[in-house]
C-alpha positions in Angstrom: 46.6 -61.8 16.5 44.6 -58.9 15.2 46.0 -57.3 12.0 44.7 -53.9 10.7 45.6 -52.6 7.2 42.7 -50.3 6.3 43.7 -46.7 6.5 40.6 -45.8 8.5 41.4 -48.5 11.0 45.1 -47.6 11.6 44.7 -43.8 11.8 44.7 -43.7 15.6 48.1 -45.4 15.6 49.7 -42.8 13.4 49.9 -39.9 15.9 50.3 -39.2 19.6 49.5 -36.2 21.8 52.2 -34.2 20.2 50.0 -33.8 17.1 52.9 -35.4 15.0 51.5 -37.4 12.2 53.1 -40.5 10.6 52.4 -43.5 8.4 52.9 -47.4 8.4 51.8 -50.3 6.3 49.8 -52.2 9.0 49.1 -52.7 12.6 49.6 -55.8 14.6 47.8 -56.3 17.8 49.1 -59.4 19.7 46.5 -60.9 22.1 49.1 -62.5 24.4 52.9 -62.5 25.0 53.5 -65.6 22.8 51.9 -63.9 19.8 54.0 -60.7 20.5 57.2 -62.8 20.5 56.2 -64.6 17.2 55.3 -61.4 15.6 58.6 -59.7 16.5 60.6 -62.7 15.5 59.0 -62.7 12.1 59.5 -59.0 11.6 63.1 -59.2 12.6 63.9 -62.1 10.3 62.4 -60.3 7.4 64.0 -57.0 8.2 60.8 -55.1 8.8 61.1 -52.0 10.9 58.5 -52.0 13.8 57.3 -49.3 16.2 55.8 -50.4 19.5 52.6 -48.6 20.3 51.4 -47.9 23.8 48.4 -45.7 24.6 49.4 -42.7 22.4 49.6 -40.3 25.2 53.2 -39.4 24.6 54.2 -35.8 23.7 57.4 -36.4 21.7 56.3 -38.6 18.8 57.9 -41.8 20.1 55.1 -44.1 19.0 54.6 -42.4 15.7 55.8 -44.6 12.8 57.5 -43.4 9.7 58.0 -46.7 8.1 57.4 -50.5 8.5 54.6 -51.6 10.9 53.2 -50.8 14.3 52.9 -53.4 17.0 50.4 -52.4 19.8 50.5 -53.7 23.4 46.9 -52.8 24.1 45.7 -56.4 24.5 48.5 -57.2 27.2 46.3 -55.6 29.7 46.0 -57.9 32.7 46.7 -57.3 36.3 48.3 -60.7 37.2 49.1 -60.5 40.9 49.1 -58.5 43.9 51.2 -59.4 47.0 50.0 -57.2 49.9 52.4 -58.7 52.4 55.5 -58.0 50.3 53.9 -54.9 48.8 54.1 -55.4 44.9 51.9 -55.8 42.0 52.6 -57.7 38.8 51.0 -56.3 35.5 51.2 -56.6 31.8 52.5 -53.7 29.8 49.1 -52.6 28.4 47.5 -52.0 31.7 46.0 -48.6 31.8 47.2 -46.3 34.7 43.7 -45.5 35.8 42.7 -49.1 35.9 45.7 -49.9 38.1 45.0 -47.0 40.4 41.4 -48.1 40.9 42.5 -51.8 41.5 45.2 -50.6 44.1 42.8 -48.3 45.8 40.3 -51.1 46.3 43.1 -53.0 48.1 44.2 -49.8 50.0 47.5 -49.4 48.1 48.8 -46.8 45.7 51.5 -46.2 43.1 53.7 -43.5 44.6 55.2 -41.6 41.7 51.7 -40.9 40.1 52.6 -40.5 36.4 50.4 -37.6 35.2 48.5 -39.1 32.3 45.9 -41.6 33.8 45.1 -43.0 30.3 48.8 -44.1 29.7 50.0 -47.6 29.7 52.2 -48.9 32.5 54.7 -50.3 30.0 55.1 -46.8 28.5 55.5 -45.3 32.0 58.4 -47.6 32.6 59.9 -47.1 29.1 60.0 -43.4 29.7 60.8 -43.6 33.4 57.7 -41.5 33.9 57.2 -39.3 37.0 54.4 -37.1 38.2 53.1 -34.9 41.0 54.2 -37.0 43.8 57.8 -37.5 42.5 58.8 -34.6 44.8 58.5 -37.0 47.7 58.5 -40.5 46.1 60.8 -40.4 43.2 60.2 -41.7 39.6 59.0 -45.1 38.2 62.6 -46.4 38.3 62.5 -46.5 42.0 59.6 -48.8 42.0 60.4 -51.3 39.3 61.4 -54.6 40.8 61.4 -56.8 37.8 60.7 -56.7 34.0 59.9 -59.2 31.3 61.3 -57.9 28.0 61.3 -59.1 24.4 64.6 -58.1 22.8 64.6 -56.7 19.2 65.1 -60.1 17.7 62.3 -61.8 19.6 64.2 -63.4 22.5 62.4 -63.1 25.8 64.4 -62.2 29.0 63.4 -61.7 32.5 65.3 -59.2 34.8 65.0 -59.0 38.5 66.5 -56.2 40.6 67.4 -58.6 43.5 69.6 -60.7 41.1 73.0 -59.2 42.0 74.6 -61.0 39.0 72.8 -58.4 36.8 74.8 -55.5 38.2 77.2 -54.2 35.6 80.6 -55.3 36.4 84.0 -53.4 36.0 84.4 -54.8 32.5 81.1 -53.1 31.5 79.4 -56.4 30.6 75.7 -56.8 30.7 74.8 -60.4 31.4 71.1 -60.4 30.5 71.0 -64.2 30.7 73.6 -66.9 30.4 72.9 -67.1 26.7 72.9 -63.4 26.1 75.9 -61.2 27.0 76.2 -57.6 25.8 79.6 -56.0 26.2 80.4 -52.3 25.7 82.7 -49.7 27.2 80.7 -47.5 29.7 80.8 -43.9 28.4 81.6 -41.1 30.8 78.3 -39.3 30.8 77.8 -36.0 32.6 74.1 -35.9 33.6 72.0 -32.8 34.5 72.1 -31.4 37.9 68.3 -32.0 38.4 66.1 -34.2 40.5 64.3 -35.4 37.4 65.7 -36.4 33.9 64.6 -38.9 31.3 67.0 -37.8 28.5 69.2 -40.6 27.1 70.2 -43.9 28.5 70.9 -44.5 32.3 74.6 -45.4 32.3 76.4 -45.5 35.7 79.1 -47.8 36.9 77.7 -50.4 39.3 74.2 -50.0 37.7 71.7 -52.8 37.5 71.0 -54.1 34.0 67.2 -53.4 34.7 67.9 -49.7 34.8 69.3 -49.6 31.2 65.9 -50.6 29.9 63.9 -48.2 32.2 63.8 -44.8 30.5 65.3 -46.2 27.2 62.0 -45.3 25.4 61.5 -48.7 24.1 64.6 -48.6 21.9 66.4 -51.7 23.5 63.5 -54.0 24.0 59.7 -54.3 24.4 58.4 -54.5 27.9 55.6 -57.2 28.4 55.4 -57.5 32.1 56.5 -55.6 35.3 56.7 -56.3 38.9 56.2 -52.9 40.7 56.6 -52.0 44.3 53.5 -50.4 45.8 52.8 -48.7 49.2 49.9 -48.7 51.6 47.6 -45.8 50.8 47.8 -43.1 53.4 44.8 -42.9 55.6 44.8 -39.1 55.6 45.8 -36.5 53.0 45.4 -32.8 53.2 45.0 -31.0 49.8 45.4 -27.3 49.3 45.1 -24.9 46.3 46.7 -21.7 47.3 46.4 -18.4 45.2 48.9 -15.6 45.1 48.8 -12.0 44.1 52.5 -11.5 43.7 54.9 -13.8 41.8 58.1 -13.2 43.7 56.3 -14.0 47.0 54.9 -17.1 45.4 58.5 -18.2 44.7 59.5 -17.3 48.3 56.6 -19.7 49.4 58.0 -22.4 47.1 61.5 -22.1 48.4 60.5 -22.4 52.0 57.9 -25.1 51.4 60.5 -27.3 49.6 63.1 -26.7 52.3 60.8 -27.5 55.2 59.3 -30.7 53.4 62.7 -32.1 52.6 63.8 -31.7 56.1 60.7 -33.4 57.3 61.3 -36.4 54.7 64.8 -36.8 56.1 63.8 -36.5 59.8 65.9 -33.5 60.4 63.2 -31.0 61.3 62.5 -31.2 65.0 60.6 -27.9 65.4 57.0 -27.1 64.8 57.8 -26.6 61.1 58.0 -30.5 60.7 54.2 -30.2 60.2 54.9 -28.7 56.8 55.7 -31.8 54.7 54.2 -31.6 51.2 54.3 -34.7 49.0 53.5 -32.7 45.9 54.0 -29.0 45.0 52.2 -28.2 41.6 52.2 -24.8 40.0 49.7 -22.9 37.6 50.5 -19.5 36.1 47.9 -16.8 35.6 47.1 -17.9 32.0 46.5 -21.4 33.1 44.2 -20.3 35.8 42.2 -18.1 33.4 41.5 -21.2 31.3 39.7 -22.6 34.2 38.0 -19.4 35.4 34.7 -20.0 33.6 34.4 -23.5 35.4 35.8 -22.2 38.7 34.6 -18.6 39.2 35.7 -18.8 42.8 39.3 -18.3 41.8 40.3 -15.1 43.5 40.4 -12.1 41.2 43.8 -10.7 41.1 45.5 -14.1 41.2 48.8 -14.3 39.4 49.5 -17.9 40.0 48.5 -20.9 42.3 50.1 -23.9 44.0 48.4 -27.2 44.5 49.8 -28.9 47.6 49.2 -32.4 49.1 50.4 -33.7 52.4 50.0 -36.9 54.4 49.2 -36.8 58.1 48.2 -38.8 61.1 44.4 -38.5 62.1 45.3 -37.0 65.4 47.4 -34.3 63.8 44.7 -32.9 61.4 43.9 -29.7 63.2 47.6 -29.0 63.9 48.6 -29.6 60.3 45.8 -27.5 58.8 46.6 -24.7 61.3 50.3 -24.9 60.5 49.8 -24.7 56.7 47.4 -21.6 57.0 49.9 -19.8 59.1 52.6 -20.8 56.5 50.5 -19.5 53.7 49.6 -16.2 55.4 53.2 -15.2 55.2 53.1 -15.0 51.4 49.5 -14.1 50.2 46.5 -12.1 51.2 44.3 -14.9 49.7 44.8 -17.3 52.7 41.1 -17.2 53.6 40.4 -18.1 50.0 42.6 -21.2 50.0 40.8 -24.3 48.8 41.0 -27.2 51.3 40.5 -30.9 50.5 40.3 -33.7 53.1 37.7 -36.0 51.7 38.5 -38.2 48.6 35.7 -36.5 46.6 37.4 -33.2 47.1 40.9 -34.5 46.2 39.3 -35.8 43.0 37.9 -32.3 42.3 41.5 -30.9 42.8 43.0 -33.4 40.4 40.3 -32.6 37.8 41.1 -28.9 38.2 44.7 -29.7 37.3 43.8 -32.0 34.5 41.5 -29.6 32.8 44.4 -27.2 32.0 46.5 -29.4 29.7 43.3 -30.8 28.2 42.1 -27.4 27.2 45.5 -26.5 25.8 45.6 -29.8 23.8 42.1 -29.0 22.5 43.4 -25.6 21.2 46.4 -27.5 19.7 44.2 -30.0 17.9 42.5 -26.9 16.1 45.9 -25.6 15.1 47.8 -26.3 11.9 51.0 -26.3 13.9 52.7 -28.9 16.0 52.7 -28.6 19.7 55.3 -26.3 21.1 55.6 -27.5 24.6 58.6 -28.0 26.8 59.5 -30.4 29.6 62.4 -28.5 31.2 63.9 -28.9 34.7 66.8 -27.1 36.4 68.5 -27.1 39.7 66.6 -25.6 42.6 69.2 -22.9 43.1 68.8 -21.4 39.6 65.1 -22.1 38.9 63.6 -18.7 40.2 66.0 -16.6 38.0 65.5 -19.0 35.0 61.7 -18.7 35.3 61.6 -14.9 35.5 64.0 -14.6 32.5 61.7 -16.9 30.5 58.7 -14.8 31.6 60.1 -11.6 30.4 60.9 -13.1 27.1 57.3 -14.4 26.7 55.8 -11.1 27.8 57.9 -9.1 25.4 56.9 -11.6 22.5 53.2 -11.0 22.7 52.6 -14.7 22.2 49.9 -16.6 24.1 51.4 -19.1 26.5 50.6 -21.3 29.5 53.0 -22.5 32.2 52.3 -25.2 34.7 54.4 -27.9 36.2 56.0 -29.8 39.1 57.7 -27.0 40.8 58.7 -29.2 43.8 61.2 -30.6 41.3 61.9 -27.2 39.6 60.2 -28.7 36.5 58.0 -26.6 34.2 55.9 -27.2 31.1 55.7 -24.2 28.8 53.1 -24.4 26.0 52.7 -21.9 23.3 49.9 -22.0 20.8 50.9 -19.9 17.7 48.1 -18.4 15.6 50.0 -17.9 12.3 53.3 -18.8 10.7 55.0 -15.6 11.9 54.0 -16.4 15.5 55.1 -20.1 15.0 58.6 -19.0 14.0 58.9 -16.7 17.0 57.6 -19.4 19.3 60.1 -21.9 18.0 62.9 -19.3 18.5 61.9 -18.6 22.1 61.4 -22.3 22.7 64.9 -23.2 21.4 66.4 -20.4 23.6 64.5 -21.6 26.6 65.9 -25.1 26.3 69.4 -24.0 25.6 69.3 -21.8 28.7 68.2 -24.7 30.8 71.0 -26.9 29.5 73.6 -24.2 29.9 72.5 -24.0 33.5 73.0 -27.7 34.0 69.3 -28.7 33.5 67.5 -31.0 31.1 65.2 -30.6 28.2 63.5 -33.8 29.2 62.4 -34.1 32.8 59.6 -36.7 32.3 58.4 -37.0 28.6 61.5 -38.4 26.9 63.1 -37.5 23.7 61.1 -39.4 21.0 61.5 -38.1 17.5 60.7 -34.5 18.2 63.5 -33.6 20.6 66.4 -35.3 19.1 68.2 -32.1 18.4 68.1 -31.2 22.1 69.4 -34.6 22.9 72.5 -33.8 20.8 72.7 -30.2 22.4 72.7 -31.6 26.0 75.1 -34.6 25.7 77.1 -33.7 22.5 77.5 -35.8 19.4 80.3 -38.1 20.9 78.2 -39.3 23.8 75.0 -39.6 21.7 77.0 -41.8 19.1 78.2 -44.0 22.0 74.6 -44.4 23.3 73.6 -45.3 19.7 76.3 -47.9 19.6 74.7 -49.5 22.8 71.4 -49.5 21.0 72.9 -51.3 18.0 74.4 -53.9 20.4 70.9 -55.0 21.1 69.4 -54.1 17.7 72.1 -54.4 15.1 69.5 -54.1 12.3 68.1 -50.9 13.8 64.5 -52.1 13.3 62.9 -51.4 16.7 61.5 -47.9 17.2 63.8 -46.5 14.5 64.1 -42.7 14.8 63.5 -42.6 18.5 66.4 -40.8 20.3 68.7 -41.2 17.3 68.6 -39.6 13.7 
């Protein structure tokens, strides 16, 4: 067990990518699961609040402590097993996403949801039910978690497997975690957002598997130590495109048709030549985001008001047909068809991913030089209302005079708005627009948290979306597992 108490040594554990700052007495770094269990048991027996720390890539303050101690999972970083025949991998919670990606690639496999932040930990990805660019086709982390080892708040270890049907919640709303541990509560009637992505609150559905209560619970019910995750063979051929537009409404026309054709293809319902359009990711960059990259990428067409990054899997014998179909498709919506960037080789795909990654990195660099906390949203709506929602937000931002950047997973009608205020007056205006932007999404049946969670920074929106009665019932479930309220105190609940 590594223990750090010197303030200089623990500084890196007192913040995350949201720029929120906290404090704690010391940091414990268990070097194996047994040490983690012993540590948690001792803390619980002595009533010491403890915050579980992953990689610190979160954007909502979830790992930022405000009392007690921090327990880091960074040393639980082993890839334990890969079963290529049954297509799964077993990893410890502290495995870094990029390390897992590299390992899987060497075995010709991949993790389909592709959570965005490559330096994140897998345990954190599962705790927040993370998603990413390929979620448009493949879903979220929840869809790939086959089993978890979890240490409950008092230090008891449990193992949950999805193929264990006895762990499905029965009609009496009893969670039988193991023969010696039964948790009983009345299942609240929760109205969830009408979106394809949502990580706000606990997953509570009749007939659900016990595993799903922990996935997306943001580490408030237990500490993930190990996961068995479904993987898929890496596609042999992937087409990448970055497409530039000179007209925003036409770009949204492109989005609507591309989503429609792709989903038909996924479901096998498209028997026409349009079946060649089958995007696995649809990512958006607004004009301001493109301008952040213009110095590094002067080949961005002048006059571009936005861009989409597309990827599609295809069979080798279809390459010419697929590329031709996409260029014809693109030509309906933009005069920049001939300036579309095309990737087929892995090196070019990595360049496209770097292009996307540079945008939030540059925004976070600007944030780190600011005296204000990050004002960044994680909003998703239903596809049917997304266009009007976006243009209403855009008018508000343009009228405000604030500097802003918008990018996101538009295949899932999911956007990230980032505002960097320059002074207190702008900060107050930014917070007002931000609140209105989230309230509008919730009013339209959307979510304030499509992938980043609630943490400590978005608890008021948690209340706004579900109402105080449902939030209280979720808190009561938390207290069934953690009656002393020591684990990740302040995450989700005030």
